[in-house]
C-alpha positions in Angstrom: -11.1 8.0 25.4 -8.2 6.7 23.4 -4.4 6.6 23.4 -1.6 7.0 20.9 -3.5 9.4 18.6 -6.6 7.3 18.5 -4.8 4.0 17.8 -6.1 2.2 20.9 -9.5 2.6 22.5 -9.7 3.0 26.3 -13.3 3.8 27.1 -16.4 4.9 25.1 -19.6 6.1 26.7 -22.8 7.9 25.6 -24.5 9.9 28.4 -27.0 12.7 28.6 -25.6 16.2 29.2 -26.8 18.0 32.3 -27.2 21.8 32.3 -23.9 23.6 33.0 -22.0 20.3 33.2 -18.3 20.7 32.4 -16.1 18.4 30.3 -14.4 17.3 33.6 -17.8 16.4 35.1 -18.7 14.3 32.0 -15.3 12.6 32.2 -15.6 11.9 35.9 -19.0 10.2 35.3 -17.6 8.0 32.6 -14.2 6.8 33.8 -11.8 6.5 36.8 -10.0 9.8 36.9 -7.3 11.3 38.9 -6.6 15.1 38.8 -4.0 17.6 40.0 -3.9 21.3 40.8 -7.3 21.4 42.3 -8.9 19.5 39.4 -7.5 21.7 36.7 -5.2 19.0 35.2 -6.1 15.5 34.4 -3.3 13.3 35.6 -4.7 9.8 35.0 -7.7 8.1 33.2 -8.4 4.4 33.8 -4.9 4.1 35.3 -3.1 5.6 32.3 -1.1 8.5 33.6 0.8 11.4 32.3 4.5 10.4 32.2 8.0 11.0 30.8 9.9 8.2 29.1 13.3 8.6 27.4 12.9 12.4 27.7 9.6 12.3 25.8 6.4 13.6 27.5 3.0 12.0 27.2 -0.2 13.6 28.6 -4.0 13.5 28.2 -5.5 16.1 25.8 -9.1 16.7 25.1 -11.1 17.8 22.0 -14.7 19.0 21.8 -16.2 18.3 18.4 -12.8 17.8 16.9 -11.2 21.0 18.2 -8.6 21.2 20.9 -9.9 23.3 23.7 -8.1 26.4 24.9 -10.2 26.2 28.1 -9.5 23.7 30.9 -11.7 20.7 31.3 -13.3 22.2 34.5 -14.1 25.5 32.7 -15.5 24.1 29.4 -19.4 23.9 29.6 -20.8 21.2 27.4 -23.8 21.2 25.2 -26.1 18.4 24.1 -24.7 16.6 21.1 -21.0 17.5 21.9 -18.5 14.7 21.2 -15.8 14.9 23.9 -12.6 13.0 23.0 -9.7 12.5 25.3 -6.5 11.1 23.9 -3.2 10.2 25.7 -0.2 10.7 23.5 3.4 11.7 23.2 3.5 15.4 22.3 7.3 15.8 22.1 7.3 16.0 18.2 4.2 18.2 17.9 3.2 20.3 20.9 -0.3 20.7 19.6 -2.8 19.1 17.2 -5.3 22.0 17.2 -7.9 20.2 15.1 -8.7 16.6 14.2 -11.0 14.8 11.8 -12.0 11.8 14.1 -15.2 13.3 15.4 -16.9 13.5 12.0 -19.5 15.0 11.3 -18.3 17.4 14.0 -17.4 20.2 14.1 -19.7 20.9 11.1 -22.9 20.0 13.0 -22.1 21.3 16.5 -19.5 24.1 16.4 -17.2 24.6 19.4 -17.1 26.5 22.7 -20.7 27.7 22.2 -20.0 29.0 18.6 -22.0 27.6 15.7 -19.9 27.8 12.6 -21.1 27.8 9.0 -19.4 25.6 6.3 -18.1 26.5 2.9 -16.7 24.0 0.3 -13.9 25.4 -1.9 -13.1 23.7 -5.1 -9.5 23.5 -6.3 -10.0 20.6 -8.7 -12.7 18.7 -10.5 -16.2 20.0 -9.6 -17.4 16.4 -9.2 -15.1 16.0 -6.2 -16.5 19.1 -4.6 -20.1 17.9 -5.2 -19.2 14.6 -3.4 -17.9 16.5 -0.4 -21.0 18.7 -0.4 -23.2 15.5 -0.6 -21.4 13.9 2.3 -21.9 17.0 4.5 -25.5 17.3 3.4 -26.2 13.7 4.4 -24.7 14.5 7.8 -27.2 17.3 8.2 -24.8 20.2 7.3 -25.9 23.1 5.2 -22.9 24.2 3.0 -22.4 27.4 1.2 -22.5 27.4 -2.6 -19.2 26.5 -4.2 -17.5 29.7 -5.3 -15.4 27.9 -7.9 -11.7 27.9 -8.6 -11.6 31.6 -9.4 -12.5 32.4 -5.8 -9.5 33.1 -3.5 -10.8 30.5 -1.0 -10.4 32.7 2.0 -14.0 32.2 3.2 -15.8 34.3 5.6 -15.5 34.9 9.4 -17.1 32.1 11.4 -16.9 29.6 8.5 -15.2 26.2 8.4 -13.5 25.9 5.0 -13.2 22.6 3.3 -10.5 22.8 0.6 -11.0 20.1 -2.0 -8.5 19.2 -4.8 -5.0 17.9 -5.6 -2.2 19.3 -3.5 -0.9 21.2 -6.5 -4.3 23.1 -6.6 -4.8 23.9 -2.9 -1.2 23.9 -1.5 -0.8 27.7 -1.9 -3.6 28.4 0.5 -2.0 30.0 3.6 -3.6 27.5 6.0 -3.1 24.4 3.8 0.5 25.4 3.4 1.1 24.6 7.1 1.2 20.9 6.0 4.5 21.6 4.2 6.1 22.5 7.5 5.5 19.2 9.2 3.8 18.3 12.5 5.6 21.0 14.4 3.7 23.7 12.4 0.5 21.9 11.3 -0.1 19.3 14.1 -0.6 16.8 11.3 1.9 13.9 10.9 1.9 14.0 7.1 3.5 16.4 4.6 3.4 17.1 0.9 6.4 17.9 -1.3 7.4 18.2 -4.9 5.4 19.4 -7.9 3.3 17.7 -10.5 3.7 15.0 -11.7 5.8 13.8 -8.8 4.0 15.2 -5.7 4.8 13.0 -2.7 2.7 12.4 0.4 5.0 11.6 3.3 3.5 9.7 6.3 5.2 10.0 9.7 5.0 8.1 13.0 4.4 9.9 16.3 8.1 10.6 16.7 8.1 12.4 13.3 10.0 9.6 11.5 9.2 8.8 7.9 7.2 5.6 7.5 6.3 5.8 3.9 6.3 8.2 0.9 3.3 7.8 -1.5 3.8 9.3 -4.9 0.6 8.4 -6.8 -3.1 8.0 -6.2 -2.6 8.9 -2.5 -5.1 11.0 -0.5 -5.3 12.8 2.8 -8.1 14.2 5.0 -6.8 16.4 7.7 -7.9 19.5 9.8 -5.8 22.6 10.5 -6.3 25.4 12.9 -3.6 28.1 13.1 -5.6 30.5 15.3 -8.7 30.5 17.5 -11.1 30.7 14.5 -12.9 27.8 12.8 -10.6 25.0 11.5 -9.8 24.4 7.8 -10.3 20.9 6.5 -8.4 19.6 3.5 -9.6 16.8 1.3 -6.6 16.4 -1.0 -4.1 14.1 -2.7 -1.1 13.7 -4.8 -3.3 13.8 -7.9 -6.9 13.5 -9.0 -6.9 9.8 -8.2 -5.7 10.5 -4.7 -8.5 13.1 -4.2 -11.0 10.5 -5.4 -9.6 8.0 -2.8 -9.7 10.7 -0.1 -13.4 11.3 -0.8 -14.1 7.7 0.3 -12.8 8.5 3.8 -15.6 11.0 4.6 -17.5 8.9 7.1 -16.6 5.9 9.4 -12.9 5.7 8.3 -12.3 9.0 10.1 -13.6 7.8 13.4 -11.1 8.4 16.3 -8.3 9.4 13.9 -6.4 12.7 14.1 -5.9 12.5 10.3 -6.3 9.8 7.7 -4.3 8.9 4.6 -5.3 6.5 1.8 -3.6 4.8 -1.0 -5.6 3.6 -4.0 -3.9 0.2 -3.7 -3.3 -0.2 0.0 -6.4 1.2 1.8 -6.5 3.8 4.6 -4.3 4.4 7.7 -4.5 6.7 10.6 -1.9 9.5 10.8 0.4 9.4 12.6 1.1 5.9 11.5 1.3 3.5 14.4 
């Protein structure tokens, strides 16, 4: 359990999953919880309540294996190995963040809502970058599909998590990746790309959608997108090849409890939205 898009930890607990136990059951065992509407809505965790301040609404949201659930916490039955993440945040700028990266190596290893998804790595840049992504997934216990190469259209197959790897110039035309250009209202990710080579910019936003910084060289991003109820699409991308190389270093602990993560070759990584 965290708050402010993973910026602050509230509670962390590991516990065995009992048969037919719901997300709400697990939460109730791990923390002090108050609910409303017959238990269908979580009002408060550890004294942190849903509230409205200056016209902006903050509530608790939960993710199972890095995917926002379309089921209520009392209806979602858990499985052994699930990572259940609750976060309390202001959702006035982006009503939803349908997929997040902070439960790595989920959802690649555990799927979501009883569905086990396959994984395909799609290369929009240097093959060495794609091989590094494939290696990181393999080390996490994930079997990936063979890389179709840049001539493939990258649409993937039904039931497959796509991982798009390459500079923004190479993957930005993908229909799902293109959501990033529409800002957090469309993508749920508080970062956007703009411009064309050699001046592609990665704009980082705070939770209110305000510009914090624009990175124009050697900047990378790892984010997850999910425009429908199918598997999410992950992007490992950057302003240029150096930015992609920097983003590759994020595949592991730097993703923990972050909705998305940006990195600059000279300034290290930061969670997105930027605190």
